[in-house]
N, CA, C and O of each residue as an XYZ file, in Angstrom:
372
protein
N     -12.204     -0.428     22.646
C     -12.400     -0.511     21.473
C     -11.296     -0.420     20.564
O     -10.365      0.365     20.744
N     -11.387     -1.281     19.498
C      -9.943     -1.389     18.894
C     -10.304     -0.546     17.524
O     -11.439     -0.389     17.074
N      -9.093     -0.048     16.973
C      -9.174      0.841     16.074
C      -8.676      0.097     14.517
O      -7.742     -0.659     14.250
N      -9.627      0.624     13.780
C      -9.288     -0.013     12.469
C      -8.873      0.859     11.513
O      -9.835      1.623     11.439
N      -7.991      1.270     10.667
C      -7.288      2.195      9.949
C      -7.227      1.696      8.342
O      -6.617      0.660      8.077
N      -7.870      2.457      7.304
C      -7.667      2.116      5.895
C      -6.675      3.128      5.181
O      -6.817      4.321      4.910
N      -5.780      2.382      5.000
C      -4.569      3.434      4.069
C      -4.749      3.135      2.520
O      -4.477      2.047      2.013
N      -5.195      4.135      1.895
C      -5.004      4.313      0.620
C      -3.965      4.909      0.030
O      -3.776      6.102      0.271
N      -3.063      4.181     -0.884
C      -1.999      4.622     -1.403
C      -2.135      4.644     -2.900
O      -2.372      3.538     -3.384
N      -2.059      5.466     -3.594
C      -1.953      5.933     -5.175
C      -0.586      5.521     -5.585
O       0.214      6.053     -4.815
N      -0.008      4.819     -6.445
C       1.318      4.479     -7.248
C       1.688      4.679     -8.494
O       1.102      4.255     -9.490
N       2.969      5.529     -8.455
C       2.800      5.382    -10.022
C       4.355      4.405    -10.341
O       5.248      4.296     -9.500
N       4.382      3.933    -11.376
C       5.193      2.912    -11.518
C       5.926      3.119    -13.059
O       5.511      2.648    -14.118
N       7.028      3.888    -12.873
C       7.095      4.318    -14.332
C       7.888      3.685    -15.160
O       7.907      4.233    -16.261
N       8.533      2.779    -15.083
C       9.398      1.587    -15.110
C       8.477      0.354    -15.778
O       8.898     -0.418    -16.639
N       7.493      0.340    -15.354
C       6.366     -0.566    -16.086
C       5.970     -0.539    -17.564
O       5.177      0.366    -17.822
N       6.289     -1.223    -18.481
C       5.995     -1.182    -20.019
C       4.561     -1.645    -20.187
O       3.642     -1.342    -20.948
N       4.653     -2.125    -19.620
C       3.386     -3.613    -19.605
C       2.145     -3.865    -18.087
O       2.410     -3.707    -16.896
N       1.062     -4.211    -18.597
C       0.462     -5.007    -16.974
C       1.343     -5.840    -16.481
O       1.608     -5.704    -15.286
N       2.029     -6.915    -17.251
C       2.587     -7.821    -16.727
C       3.923     -7.384    -15.675
O       4.100     -7.900    -14.572
N       4.929     -6.169    -16.369
C       5.833     -5.350    -15.174
C       4.877     -5.121    -14.142
O       4.832     -5.903    -13.192
N       4.047     -4.067    -14.217
C       3.068     -3.741    -13.351
C       2.722     -4.834    -12.111
O       3.002     -4.631    -10.930
N       2.155     -5.853    -12.558
C       2.050     -6.787    -11.735
C       3.126     -7.571    -10.991
O       3.030     -7.868     -9.800
N       4.085     -7.865    -11.720
C       5.417     -8.133    -11.095
C       5.915     -7.417     -9.768
O       6.191     -7.991     -8.714
N       5.989     -5.822    -10.060
C       6.226     -5.155     -9.233
C       5.709     -5.079     -8.264
O       6.308     -4.648     -7.279
N       4.257     -5.519     -8.205
C       3.135     -4.957     -7.033
C       3.084     -6.847     -6.360
O       2.778     -7.080     -5.191
N       3.310     -7.553     -6.996
C       3.383     -8.619     -6.301
C       4.275     -8.590     -5.580
O       3.933     -9.021     -4.479
N       5.816     -8.143     -5.638
C       6.815     -7.762     -4.662
C       6.808     -6.982     -3.708
O       7.281     -7.261     -2.606
N       6.166     -5.696     -4.065
C       5.465     -5.265     -3.210
C       4.546     -5.591     -1.981
O       4.869     -5.342     -0.820
N       3.441     -6.138     -2.338
C       2.551     -6.723     -1.663
C       2.975     -7.971     -0.873
O       2.258     -8.450      0.005
N       4.136     -8.464     -1.211
C       4.670     -9.689     -0.257
C       5.536     -8.943      0.608
O       5.636     -9.618      1.632
N       6.018     -8.198      0.687
C       6.912     -7.412      1.519
C       5.911     -6.741      2.534
O       6.253     -6.752      3.716
N       4.879     -6.240      2.243
C       3.596     -5.494      3.314
C       3.507     -6.471      3.756
O       4.261     -6.566      4.724
N       2.622     -7.851      3.461
C       2.164     -9.016      4.323
C       3.054     -8.736      5.531
O       2.569     -8.070      6.445
N       4.199     -9.142      5.616
C       4.784     -9.244      6.411
C       5.052     -8.694      7.679
O       5.765     -9.024      8.627
N       3.898     -7.294      7.312
C       4.016     -6.418      8.446
C       2.516     -6.644      9.130
O       2.007     -5.764      9.825
N       1.992     -7.664      8.914
C       0.538     -7.879      9.489
C      -0.364     -7.545      9.410
O      -1.092     -7.506     10.402
N      -0.892     -7.025      7.872
C      -2.011     -6.539      7.404
C      -2.280     -6.900      6.520
O      -1.573     -7.675      5.875
N      -3.501     -6.442      6.118
C      -4.521     -7.177      4.934
C      -4.241     -5.971      3.952
O      -3.996     -4.865      4.433
N      -4.272     -6.171      2.535
C      -4.321     -5.597      1.697
C      -4.164     -5.548      0.239
O      -3.149     -6.178     -0.058
N      -4.646     -5.144     -0.614
C      -5.342     -5.304     -1.796
C      -5.551     -4.554     -3.155
O      -6.210     -3.526     -2.998
N      -5.253     -4.738     -4.157
C      -5.280     -3.763     -5.277
C      -6.711     -3.600     -5.418
O      -7.577     -4.472     -5.479
N      -6.838     -2.102     -5.467
C      -8.163     -1.818     -5.454
C      -8.604     -0.556     -6.804
O      -9.661      0.049     -6.984
N      -7.372     -0.518     -7.531
C      -7.954      0.605     -8.590
C      -6.916      0.936     -9.285
O      -5.764      0.853     -8.860
N      -7.302      1.422    -10.639
C      -6.350      1.107    -11.695
C      -5.903     -0.065    -12.261
O      -4.813     -0.471    -12.665
N      -6.740     -0.395    -12.206
C      -6.378     -2.185    -12.865
C      -6.083     -1.803    -14.697
O      -5.233     -2.594    -15.106
N      -6.373     -1.207    -15.391
C      -5.995     -1.506    -17.083
C      -5.122     -0.571    -16.885
O      -4.770     -0.489    -18.062
N      -4.285      0.442    -16.191
C      -3.693      0.940    -16.350
C      -1.954      0.603    -15.775
O      -1.541      0.477    -14.622
N      -1.296      0.539    -16.940
C       0.126     -0.054    -16.241
C       1.157      0.445    -15.447
O       2.076     -0.111    -14.844
N       0.701      2.004    -15.611
C       2.368      2.893    -14.854
C       1.232      3.199    -13.534
O       1.792      3.871    -12.668
N       0.337      2.994    -13.317
C      -0.646      3.402    -12.062
C      -0.957      2.237    -11.370
O      -1.026      1.077    -11.776
N      -1.185      2.852     -9.945
C      -1.856      1.231     -9.096
C      -2.387      2.217     -8.375
O      -2.167      3.422     -8.491
N      -3.477      1.374     -7.219
C      -3.654      1.756     -6.312
C      -3.812      0.353     -5.159
O      -4.398     -0.689     -5.455
N      -3.267      0.575     -4.065
C      -3.677     -0.022     -2.846
C      -4.284      0.226     -2.041
O      -4.459      1.396     -1.701
N      -4.941     -1.007     -1.315
C      -5.774     -0.177      0.324
C      -5.094     -1.563      1.236
O      -4.974     -2.782      1.113
N      -4.792     -0.576      2.108
C      -4.163     -1.653      3.300
C      -5.018     -1.261      4.425
O      -5.472     -0.120      4.499
N      -5.255     -2.166      5.307
C      -6.103     -1.979      6.573
C      -5.394     -2.995      7.756
O      -4.815     -4.080      7.812
N      -5.755     -2.101      8.489
C      -4.896     -2.847     10.101
C      -5.657     -2.627     11.409
O      -6.179     -1.539     11.654
N      -5.690     -3.205     11.876
C      -6.843     -3.541     13.286
C      -5.773     -3.853     14.886
O      -5.288     -4.925     15.249
N      -5.690     -2.589     15.515
C      -4.946     -2.811     16.658
C      -5.731     -2.297     18.090
O      -6.722     -1.591     17.905
N      -5.401     -2.567     19.334
C      -6.508     -1.873     20.225
C      -6.312     -0.715     20.364
O      -6.908     -0.382     21.388
N      -5.767      0.202     19.885
C      -5.644      2.102     19.892
C      -4.893      2.386     18.484
O      -4.006      1.874     17.801
N      -5.742      3.470     18.451
C      -5.416      4.210     17.020
C      -3.570      4.606     16.609
O      -3.081      4.705     15.484
N      -2.952      4.748     17.803
C      -1.603      4.828     17.673
C      -0.706      3.542     17.221
O       0.387      3.588     16.655
N      -1.488      2.310     17.635
C      -0.436      1.541     17.240
C      -1.273      1.139     15.504
O      -0.674      0.397     14.725
N      -2.730      1.778     15.105
C      -2.837      1.462     13.702
C      -1.967      2.292     12.854
O      -1.318      1.951     11.866
N      -2.062      3.344     13.369
C      -1.110      4.903     12.945
C       0.479      4.053     12.714
O       0.912      4.048     11.561
N       0.982      3.632     13.376
C       2.243      3.023     13.752
C       2.658      1.860     12.589
O       3.739      1.934     12.004
N       1.756      0.860     12.339
C       1.595      0.041     11.455
C       1.195      0.658      9.850
O       2.025      0.472      8.961
N       0.339      1.142      9.637
C       0.265      1.573      8.593
C       1.422      2.969      7.924
O       1.700      3.292      6.769
N       1.719      3.341      8.829
C       3.152      4.317      8.355
C       4.388      3.285      8.466
O       5.522      3.680      8.196
N       4.171      2.082      8.831
C       5.119      1.483      8.535
C       5.362      0.353      6.857
O       6.303     -0.262      6.355
N       4.005      0.584      6.535
C       3.711      0.557      5.050
C       4.132      1.028      4.221
O       4.349      0.467      3.148
N       4.423      2.468      4.542
C       4.409      3.613      3.490
C       6.074      3.345      3.720
O       6.699      2.686      2.889
N       6.618      3.816      4.711
C       7.947      3.584      4.835
C       8.775      2.162      4.124
O       9.924      2.113      3.686
N       7.812      1.146      4.189
C       8.510      0.324      3.183
C       8.601      0.476      1.801
O       9.472     -0.058      1.114
N       7.795      1.130      1.423
C       7.407      1.403      0.116
C       8.265      2.172     -0.820
O       8.595      2.034     -1.997
N       8.575      3.266      0.380
C       9.556      4.055     -0.246
C      11.071      3.725      0.290
O      11.970      4.565      0.263
N      11.162      2.967      0.569
C      12.647      2.191      1.174
C      13.182      1.579     -0.297
O      14.160      1.801     -1.011
N      11.891      0.593     -0.375
C      12.547     -0.039     -1.577
C      12.180      0.187     -3.133
O      12.612     -0.505     -4.055
N      11.297      1.291     -3.253
C      11.388      2.003     -4.780
C      10.786      3.473     -4.307
O       9.591      3.748     -4.199
N      11.946      4.376     -4.046
C      11.764      5.524     -3.833
C      10.940      6.549     -4.918
O      11.309      6.496     -6.091
N      10.049      7.299     -4.629
C       9.137      8.270     -5.416
C       8.305      7.583     -6.042
O       7.658      8.149     -6.923
N       8.027      5.847     -5.710
C       6.903      5.090     -5.896
C       5.196      5.988     -5.882
O       4.274      5.963     -6.698
N       5.344      6.616     -4.745
C       3.793      6.776     -3.775
C       3.503      8.399     -4.357
O       4.073      9.455     -4.082
N       2.697      8.179     -5.007
C       1.838      9.771     -5.289
C       0.745     10.410     -4.333
O       0.423     11.593     -4.223
N       0.245      9.242     -3.647
C      -0.423     10.051     -2.438
C      -1.188      8.777     -1.707
O      -1.711      7.740     -2.115
N      -0.964      9.445     -0.305
C      -1.838      8.261      0.857
C      -3.065      9.256      1.590
O      -3.020     10.484      1.667
N      -3.906      8.570      1.978
C      -4.871      8.893      2.838
C      -5.156      7.421      3.582
O      -5.239      6.251      3.209
N      -5.265      8.200      4.938
C      -5.798      7.135      5.829
C      -7.369      7.629      6.630
O      -7.444      8.691      7.249
N      -8.308      6.868      6.519
C      -9.464      6.920      6.910
C      -9.924      5.760      8.275
O      -9.752      4.543      8.341
N     -10.406      6.487      9.026
C     -10.460      5.666     10.369
C     -11.885      4.947     10.447
O     -12.838      5.704     10.631
N     -12.110      3.791     10.349
C     -13.384      2.997     10.443
C     -13.901      2.493     11.759
O     -14.947      1.846     11.803
């Protein structure tokens, strides 16, 4: 049976002075994460310019594969923008 994981990431974007700054940073981050073969969307905090919430979904044949992909998403965000992640949560569906 396939495994489905939902990773919720709360972000703090201290350099964003406007929603336009936030969108530019998030667009770049989402482009990088999509290369990891997962699906994602901004799912919260749309009207706050220094905070965002991303939801990332991965499907694989087992939990270990999903966990590896979702953790690589966290590592990629931290690698490019250290300190941006406030909190993460993985839910299994």
